[in-house]
C-alpha positions in Angstrom: -17.8 8.1 -25.0 -14.7 6.1 -23.6 -14.6 6.7 -19.6 -11.2 8.2 -18.6 -9.2 6.4 -15.9 -6.7 8.9 -15.7 -5.8 9.4 -11.9 -6.7 12.7 -10.3 -3.6 15.1 -10.1 -3.4 14.8 -6.3 -2.8 11.0 -6.5 -0.2 11.5 -9.4 1.5 14.0 -7.1 1.4 11.8 -4.1 2.6 8.8 -6.0 5.7 10.8 -7.4 6.6 12.1 -3.7 6.3 8.7 -2.6 8.7 7.2 -5.2 11.3 10.0 -4.4 11.0 9.0 -0.6 11.9 5.3 -1.6 15.5 6.6 -1.8 15.6 6.3 2.0 15.9 2.5 1.2 19.1 0.7 0.3 19.6 0.4 -3.4 19.2 -3.3 -3.6 15.8 -3.3 -1.5 14.5 -0.5 -4.1 15.3 -2.6 -7.0 13.6 -5.7 -5.6 10.5 -4.2 -4.0 10.2 -0.4 -5.1 7.9 -1.0 -8.2 5.5 -3.2 -6.2 5.3 -0.8 -3.2 4.5 2.2 -5.5 1.8 0.4 -7.3 0.3 -0.8 -3.8 0.6 2.9 -2.7 -1.2 4.2 -5.8 -4.2 1.9 -5.3 -4.4 2.8 -1.6 -4.3 6.8 -2.6 -7.3 6.1 -5.0 -9.4 4.4 -2.1 -8.4 7.2 0.6 -9.1 9.8 -1.8 -12.3 8.7 -2.9 -13.6 7.7 0.8 -12.0 10.3 2.8 -10.9 13.3 0.7 -8.2 15.5 2.3 -8.5 14.0 6.0 -8.3 10.8 4.5 -5.2 11.4 2.4 -3.6 13.0 5.7 -4.2 9.8 7.7 -2.7 7.7 4.7 0.5 9.7 4.6 0.8 9.6 8.5 0.7 5.8 8.4 2.9 5.8 5.3 5.5 8.0 6.8 5.8 5.9 10.0 6.0 2.6 8.1 8.5 4.3 5.7 10.9 5.6 8.6 10.6 2.2 10.5 11.1 -0.1 7.7 14.2 1.8 6.1 15.8 2.1 9.4 15.5 -1.6 9.7 17.0 -2.3 6.3 20.0 -0.1 6.8 20.6 -1.5 10.3 20.6 -5.0 8.8 23.3 -3.8 6.5 25.7 -2.8 9.5 24.8 0.9 10.5 26.7 1.4 13.8 24.1 3.5 15.7 25.8 4.9 18.8 24.3 7.4 21.1 26.4 10.2 19.2 25.3 8.9 15.8 21.8 9.0 17.0 21.9 12.5 18.4 23.8 13.6 15.1 21.1 12.1 12.8 18.4 13.4 15.2 19.8 16.9 14.7 19.5 16.6 10.8 15.8 15.1 11.2 15.0 18.3 13.5 16.3 20.6 10.6 14.6 18.6 7.7 11.4 18.4 9.8 11.6 22.2 10.4 11.9 22.9 6.8 9.1 20.5 5.8 6.7 21.6 8.3 7.1 25.4 7.6 6.8 24.8 3.9 3.7 22.5 4.2 1.9 25.0 6.4 3.0 28.1 4.3 2.2 26.5 0.8 -1.1 24.9 2.2 -2.2 28.4 3.3 -2.5 29.2 -0.7 -5.3 26.7 -0.9 -8.3 28.7 -2.1 -10.9 26.3 -0.7 -10.1 24.2 2.5 -13.4 22.4 2.3 -13.5 21.3 -1.2 -12.3 17.5 -2.0 -8.8 17.2 -2.4 -7.5 17.4 -6.1 -8.2 19.9 -9.0 -6.2 23.2 -9.4 -5.4 23.1 -5.6 -4.1 19.7 -5.5 -0.2 20.9 -5.4 -1.1 23.1 -2.3 -3.2 20.4 -0.5 -0.7 17.5 -1.3 2.3 19.8 0.0 0.6 20.7 3.0 -0.1 16.9 3.9 3.4 15.7 3.1 5.1 18.7 4.8 3.0 18.7 8.1 3.1 14.6 8.3 6.7 14.1 7.8 7.8 17.2 9.5 5.8 15.8 12.6 7.5 12.6 12.5 10.9 14.2 12.2 10.0 16.4 15.1 9.5 13.2 17.2 12.9 11.6 16.0 14.7 15.0 16.6 13.3 15.4 20.1 14.2 11.9 21.0 17.7 12.6 20.0 17.7 15.8 22.0 16.7 14.1 25.0 18.9 11.3 24.4 22.1 13.7 24.3 21.2 16.4 26.6 18.6 15.3 29.5 21.8 14.5 31.7 23.1 18.1 31.6 19.7 19.8 31.5 18.5 18.9 35.1 15.4 17.5 36.5 13.1 20.4 34.8 15.0 20.2 31.5 14.7 16.4 31.4 11.1 16.5 32.2 10.0 19.1 29.7 11.8 17.3 26.9 10.0 14.1 27.8 6.7 16.2 27.7 7.8 17.5 24.2 8.2 14.2 22.9 4.8 13.0 24.1 3.3 16.1 22.7 4.9 15.4 19.3 3.4 11.7 19.4 0.0 13.0 20.5 0.1 15.5 17.6 1.1 12.7 15.3 -1.3 10.4 16.5 -4.0 13.1 15.9 -3.1 13.1 12.2 -4.1 9.5 11.9 -7.7 10.0 13.0 -8.3 13.0 11.1 -10.4 11.2 8.5 -12.6 9.7 11.2 -13.1 12.2 13.9 -13.0 15.9 14.8 -11.0 14.7 17.9 -8.2 13.9 15.4 -7.7 17.6 14.5 -8.0 18.8 18.1 -5.3 16.0 19.2 -3.1 17.4 16.6 -3.2 21.0 17.7 -3.0 20.0 21.3 0.0 17.9 20.8 1.6 20.7 18.6 1.0 23.5 21.5 2.0 21.0 24.1 5.3 20.2 22.2 6.3 23.7 21.6 5.1 25.1 24.9 7.6 22.2 26.5 10.4 23.5 24.1 9.9 27.1 25.3 10.3 26.1 28.9 13.4 24.1 27.8 14.6 27.1 26.1 14.7 28.9 29.5 16.6 26.0 31.1 19.2 26.1 28.5 19.7 29.7 28.7 20.3 29.6 32.3 22.2 26.3 32.4 24.1 26.9 29.1 23.4 23.3 27.9 24.8 24.0 24.5 28.1 25.5 23.7 26.4 28.1 21.5 22.8 29.4 20.6 21.1 28.5 24.0 18.0 30.6 22.9 17.2 28.3 20.0 14.8 26.2 21.9 13.0 29.3 23.2 12.8 30.7 19.6 11.5 27.3 18.4 8.9 26.9 21.1 7.2 30.4 21.9 5.7 31.6 18.5 3.0 28.7 18.0 1.6 28.9 21.6 1.5 32.6 21.2 -0.3 32.5 17.9 -3.0 30.1 19.5 -3.1 32.0 22.7 -3.9 35.5 21.1 -5.7 34.0 18.0 -8.3 32.0 19.8 -9.6 34.8 21.9 -9.6 37.1 19.0 -11.6 34.8 16.8 -14.3 34.4 19.6 -14.6 38.1 19.8 -15.1 38.3 15.9 -11.5 39.6 15.2 -8.8 38.0 13.6 -4.9 38.1 13.5 -3.1 40.0 10.6 -2.2 37.9 7.7 1.6 38.2 8.1 1.6 36.9 11.6 1.0 33.4 10.5 4.0 33.0 8.2 5.9 35.0 10.7 5.3 32.7 13.6 5.9 29.5 11.5 9.1 31.0 10.1 10.5 31.8 13.6 9.6 28.3 14.8 11.3 27.0 11.8 14.6 28.9 12.3 14.7 27.9 15.9 14.4 24.3 15.2 17.2 24.7 12.3 19.5 26.0 15.0 18.8 23.6 17.4 19.1 20.7 15.2 22.4 22.3 13.8 23.9 22.5 17.4 22.8 18.9 17.9 24.3 17.5 15.0 27.6 19.6 15.1 28.2 18.9 19.0 27.5 15.3 18.4 30.1 15.0 15.4 32.7 16.8 17.5 32.3 14.2 20.4 32.4 11.2 17.9 35.7 12.7 16.5 37.2 13.2 20.0 36.2 9.5 20.9 37.7 8.0 17.6 
């Protein structure tokens, strides 16, 4: 019988998503290097899927996402993008909104995976790959968005606000770093969760600061909405699991949706105010 060399559905889906993401590069760069990059990515996907399964693919997407963002920004800068502080804050606002959508979609779609412990692929490939791509890219965009938030609003947020924004950025980086080691150590999963809780707790505190100081022209509650739900789910869910109980099924999508809505509102306010500032300076 002839041996089949057809790639698993999970690899085909990953390559298709990666091909779409190459749109972040300038058109000339894609024409010159795109096909080779896709071929290399396909080969690496096969290797990581075979060696590490779902954790291996998560680590691969984390590394790939970081490299894609770094190199695409470098290519655009070489072609003359004017990255003023206002522009950075504006694009960071869009990054925060996109990250919120990807993160929520990845977690919610991934929750439909019928078997969390099976190797990546098969009938659950769509759920598994969607979760990996959504969570990894969402986390990267969170870090970019929080850097822009601190760059644009630290000076008007006071000492406490500036400090917790820095903690939020560090938490986002720790969480992203945890993804890189999920395929080799349980510590990676712990770092991802700890970083995510740290990031959202810091946003919760920052939300209190923005409400008191009226940092934004509108929607000063947005950071509080973005931050409070995930720490609450961890804080309530872990003791309940230890006692043999569990949260209701609806609490998870509700918490993730609330976090996403808060981040979208926050990102929209960032880009809107940055755009207004740029127009006033023009």
